[in-house]
Structures are given as C-alpha cells and as structure tokens.
C-alpha positions in Angstrom: 35.6 9.4 24.9 38.1 12.9 25.0 36.4 15.9 25.4 36.1 16.8 21.9 33.8 14.2 21.5 31.6 15.0 24.6 31.2 19.1 23.3 30.6 17.6 20.1 26.7 18.3 18.7 25.1 16.5 16.0 22.4 17.2 13.0 19.2 15.3 13.6 20.7 13.8 10.5 23.5 12.8 12.0 22.0 11.1 15.2 19.6 9.2 12.9 22.2 7.7 11.1 24.4 6.7 14.1 21.1 5.5 15.8 20.8 2.9 12.6 23.6 2.0 12.6 24.3 1.5 16.0 20.5 -0.8 15.9 21.6 -3.0 12.8 25.7 -3.5 14.8 23.0 -4.6 17.7 21.2 -7.5 15.7 19.0 -10.5 17.7 15.1 -10.4 17.1 14.5 -7.0 17.1 17.7 -5.4 14.4 17.3 -2.5 13.2 13.3 -1.5 15.0 12.5 -0.5 18.2 9.7 -1.1 20.6 7.1 1.2 21.8 8.5 1.1 24.9 11.7 1.4 24.5 11.0 4.5 22.2 9.1 6.3 25.1 12.1 5.7 27.0 14.1 6.9 25.0 12.1 10.3 25.0 12.0 10.5 28.1 15.1 10.7 28.4 15.9 12.7 25.9 13.2 15.6 27.8 10.6 15.1 24.7 6.7 15.3 26.4 4.4 12.2 25.8 2.2 14.3 24.3 4.6 15.6 21.5 5.8 12.1 21.0 2.8 10.7 20.3 1.4 13.1 17.9 5.1 12.6 16.3 3.9 9.1 16.3 1.0 9.7 15.1 2.3 12.3 11.9 4.7 9.4 11.0 2.0 6.4 10.6 0.5 8.9 8.1 3.8 10.3 6.9 4.6 6.5 6.4 1.8 5.2 4.9 1.6 7.7 1.9 5.4 7.7 1.7 5.2 3.9 1.7 2.0 4.4 -1.4 3.8 6.2 -3.1 6.6 4.1 -4.0 4.2 1.0 -4.3 2.2 3.4 -7.1 5.1 3.3 -8.9 5.7 0.0 -9.1 2.1 -0.5 -9.8 2.1 1.9 -12.5 5.8 0.0 -14.6 4.2 -3.6 -13.8 0.6 -2.3 -15.6 3.0 -0.8 -18.4 4.5 -3.8 -18.4 1.5 -5.7 -19.0 0.1 -2.9 -21.6 3.3 -3.5 -23.9 3.2 -7.7 -23.6 -0.3 -7.4 -25.3 0.7 -4.8 -27.7 3.6 -7.3 -28.7 1.4 -10.7 -28.7 -1.3 -9.3 -30.3 0.3 -7.2 -33.3 2.3 -9.6 -33.9 -0.5 -11.6 -34.6 -1.9 -9.2 -36.8 1.8 -8.9 -38.9 1.1 -12.7 -39.2 -2.4 -11.8 -40.4 -1.4 -9.5 -42.5 1.2 -11.1 -43.9 -0.8 -14.1 -45.3 -4.0 -12.2 -46.1 -1.9 -9.5 -48.1 -4.3 -6.9 -48.6 -1.7 -4.2 -48.4 -0.1 -2.5 -44.9 -2.8 -2.1 -43.1 -1.5 -3.4 -40.1 0.7 -0.3 -39.7 -2.3 1.9 -38.8 -2.9 -0.3 -35.8 0.7 -0.6 -34.6 1.3 3.2 -35.1 -2.1 4.5 -33.5 -1.3 1.7 -30.3 1.9 3.0 -30.1 1.7 6.2 -29.4 -0.9 4.9 -26.5 2.3 2.8 -25.8 4.8 5.8 -25.7 2.1 7.7 -23.3 1.6 5.2 -21.5 5.5 4.6 -20.9 6.1 8.4 -19.9 3.6 8.0 -17.2 4.8 5.0 -16.1 8.7 5.9 -15.9 8.2 9.5 -15.7 4.9 10.6 -13.4 4.1 13.7 -12.7 4.2 14.8 -8.6 0.9 15.4 -8.8 -0.4 12.1 -10.6 1.8 10.5 -7.5 0.5 12.3 -4.8 -3.0 11.4 -6.5 -2.3 7.4 -6.7 -0.8 7.2 -3.2 -4.0 9.1 -1.2 -6.4 6.8 -3.5 -3.8 3.4 -2.5 -4.0 5.1 1.3 -7.7 5.8 1.2 -8.9 1.8 -0.6 -6.5 0.4 1.7 -8.1 2.0 4.7 -11.7 1.2 3.3 -11.1 -2.8 3.2 -9.4 -2.4 7.0 -13.1 -1.0 8.1 -14.4 -3.9 6.0 -12.3 -6.2 7.5 -13.0 -5.4 11.0 -16.8 -5.4 10.1 -16.3 -9.4 8.9 -17.8 -11.8 11.4 -19.3 -9.5 13.8 -22.3 -11.3 15.6 -24.2 -9.9 17.9 -26.5 -12.5 20.0 -29.6 -12.3 21.9 -31.3 -14.8 24.4 -30.2 -18.4 24.9 -31.0 -22.1 24.5 -32.7 -23.2 21.1 -34.2 -19.9 20.3 -31.4 -17.7 20.3 -31.4 -14.9 18.3 -28.1 -14.1 16.0 -27.0 -11.2 13.5 -23.5 -11.9 11.4 -22.1 -9.6 8.8 -20.0 -11.4 5.9 -17.8 -7.9 5.0 -16.4 -10.5 2.2 -19.0 -12.4 1.2 -21.6 -9.1 1.2 -23.9 -10.9 3.4 -26.0 -10.2 6.6 -27.0 -13.5 8.3 -30.0 -14.0 10.4 -30.4 -16.8 12.9 -33.1 -17.8 15.0 -32.8 -21.5 16.5 -32.6 -24.1 13.1 -34.2 -21.0 11.2 -31.5 -18.6 9.1 -32.0 -16.2 6.5 -28.8 -14.7 4.3 -29.6 -11.5 2.6 -27.3 -10.2 0.0 
C-alpha cells in the first residue's frame, strides 16, 4: 500500500461497493452477508455508537421492507394485468366465434372496444404506475404482512390451568379462526 492509498478518502457509495465486492470474493457460507456480531464489531471499529447502530438497523428494516414491497407490488401488478389480458383474449375470441356463426351484425366490436379501453388503462397502471400508487400499494402490502405475522403468532397459543384429568386449557387457532376450550374429556370449539 502506497502513502497515496493510505491518505485517500472514500465516499459512502465507494465504501459500500468495495465491501460488497470483498464479501462476494470471500465466498463460503456467508457470501455477501454479514452476521449481526460482525456488524457490531465493524461499527465499533469505525467508532459508531451502539445506540446509533441499533437506530440505523431499525430504520433499515423498515426502509428495506418498504423497498422490497415496492418491487413485489410492481411484479404483482404486472402479473394481474397479464391475467386480465389473458381473460380478455380468451373471452373475446369465443365471442367473435359466436358472432361469426350467429351473424347478427358485428355486435362483438362493442364488447372488444369497451373492454379494450379497460385493458389499456390496466396496462398503463401496471407498466407505468404513479409513484403514489406504488407507495400506497407497498405500504398496504407491508401492513397486511405485519397483520399476518401477528395472527401467526397467536396460532396454537395455549393457556392451561390445573393438572391431571380435570385440567382446563384454552387454545387459539388463528388460521382456522377457532377458540378451543378443553376440560378433561370435554371439548368446545368456538368459531
């Protein structure tokens, strides 16, 4: 290492790129990833306060979840458009055949044009979405996933009292939407 290299300063983007390349080249089980303990040690070596690191980690989890949801929302919108387009093509093909064999004028053109306008709007919403629509969709997706995680945390929760054959227990099964109360050989399911 030359004295010029030792005195050189790097931008945050350069540091990120250099460390990412080094991690990828390191390979092994931790290729491209860093453990929590390694992150804490690195922050300590850089003189970053532990409280600031925890705050940055919490912020990254939120921002990372939103960014991931934004990308998933875009993919989901495109997939829904393709499903809509497929339905449009199949149904209208069948209507064209029906119109051809019954021949009562070209009434099918009204259906094709009317539904086609909806397809056009759907295309632009899927491939050229507004920023506010992406943000709103991503936030809804994150909230829905958080609700699902909370629901999953309640699944199979049991509260028991007593012991032996007359033991009472209450189980909440969020997936099935049931509350199960058991006492001895008696069982009540609610929901």
